[in-house]
C-alpha positions as CSV (number, residue, x, y, z in Angstrom):
1,M,0.0,-2.6,-33.9
2,K,-1.3,-0.9,-30.8
3,I,1.0,-1.1,-27.7
4,E,-1.8,-2.6,-25.6
5,N,-2.0,-5.6,-28.0
6,M,1.8,-6.3,-27.7
7,S,3.5,-8.9,-25.5
8,P,5.5,-7.5,-22.6
9,R,8.7,-8.1,-24.5
10,A,7.5,-6.3,-27.5
11,M,6.3,-3.4,-25.4
12,A,9.8,-3.1,-23.8
13,E,11.4,-3.2,-27.2
14,E,9.0,-0.4,-28.4
15,L,9.9,1.7,-25.3
16,G,13.6,1.1,-26.2
17,R,13.0,2.4,-29.8
18,R,11.2,5.4,-28.4
19,L,14.0,6.1,-26.0
20,K,16.5,6.0,-28.9
21,R,14.4,8.4,-30.9
22,A,14.2,10.8,-28.0
23,R,18.0,10.6,-27.6
24,L,18.5,11.3,-31.3
25,N,16.0,14.2,-31.3
26,V,18.2,16.0,-28.8
27,N,21.3,15.1,-30.8
28,L,23.1,13.1,-28.2
29,T,25.4,10.1,-28.7
30,Q,24.9,7.1,-26.4
31,A,28.2,8.0,-24.7
32,E,27.0,11.6,-24.0
33,L,23.7,10.4,-22.7
34,A,25.4,7.8,-20.5
35,S,27.7,10.5,-19.1
36,R,24.7,12.8,-18.3
37,A,22.8,9.9,-16.7
38,G,25.7,8.7,-14.7
39,L,25.6,5.3,-16.4
40,N,27.8,3.5,-18.9
41,R,27.2,3.3,-22.6
42,K,26.4,-0.4,-22.5
43,I,23.4,0.4,-20.2
44,I,22.1,3.0,-22.8
45,L,22.6,0.4,-25.6
46,N,20.6,-2.2,-23.7
47,A,17.9,0.3,-22.7
48,E,17.4,1.1,-26.4
49,K,16.9,-2.6,-27.0
50,G,14.2,-2.7,-24.4
51,K,16.4,-4.3,-21.8
52,A,16.8,-1.8,-19.0
53,Q,16.3,-1.9,-15.2
54,L,13.7,0.5,-14.1
55,K,16.1,2.7,-12.1
56,N,18.3,3.1,-15.3
57,F,15.3,3.8,-17.5
58,V,14.2,6.6,-15.0
59,A,17.8,8.0,-14.9
60,I,17.9,8.1,-18.7
61,L,14.5,9.9,-18.9
62,A,15.6,12.4,-16.3
63,S,18.8,13.1,-18.2
64,L,16.8,13.7,-21.3
65,D,14.6,16.2,-19.3
66,M,11.7,13.8,-19.8
67,A,11.0,12.8,-16.2
68,E,7.6,14.4,-16.5
69,Q,6.7,11.7,-19.0
70,L,6.6,9.2,-16.0
71,N,3.3,10.8,-15.0
72,M,1.8,9.8,-18.2
73,F,3.6,6.4,-18.1
74,L,2.1,5.6,-14.7
75,P,-0.3,8.2,-13.4
76,V,-0.7,8.7,-9.6
77,Q,-3.4,6.4,-8.4
78,E,-5.9,8.0,-6.1
79,I,-7.8,5.9,-3.6
80,S,-11.5,5.9,-4.3
81,P,-13.9,7.1,-1.6
82,L,-15.4,3.7,-1.5
83,Q,-12.0,2.0,-0.9
84,L,-11.2,4.6,1.7
85,A,-14.5,3.9,3.6
86,K,-13.7,0.2,3.6
87,L,-10.2,0.8,5.0
88,K,-11.5,3.0,7.7
89,K,-13.8,0.3,8.9
90,R,-10.8,-2.0,9.6
91,E,-8.8,0.8,11.3
92,R,-8.3,0.2,15.0
93,Q,-10.2,2.7,17.1
94,R,-8.5,1.9,20.5
95,A,-5.9,-0.2,22.1
96,S,-7.0,-3.4,23.9
97,G,-4.3,-3.0,26.5
98,S,-2.1,-5.8,27.9
99,K,-3.7,-8.7,29.7
100,K,-2.9,-8.7,33.4
101,E,-3.7,-11.3,36.1
102,G,-5.0,-8.7,38.5
103,P,-4.0,-5.4,40.1
104,R,-0.7,-5.4,41.8
105,T,0.0,-4.0,45.2
106,K,3.1,-2.3,46.4
107,G,4.5,-5.4,48.2
108,D,4.1,-7.8,45.2
109,D,7.3,-9.3,43.9
110,P,7.2,-9.1,40.0
111,S,9.8,-11.8,39.7
112,W,7.4,-14.5,40.8
């Protein structure tokens, strides 16, 4: 089954299986990987089941020297020229200034 046809839970479980294969390919135990990532073994175990917080998932990928995979996982999104033009229209061009009752003179008491 293609990953795009899976439920979010099934996708997470598939990512966990892939993470486990990546760990085994570099011949690391869960404890060794946990030590490298600065996590505990239980977090690695849960990640391999597809139950990981994003920060832990990223730490695991980094410790496997796979952080570059995040660029394929979620590529940088560039803003389109059309969107940029729309945003520029809404951008303020000048300040409106504060509203005053009138010009003050030297003798005016501001506490009134």
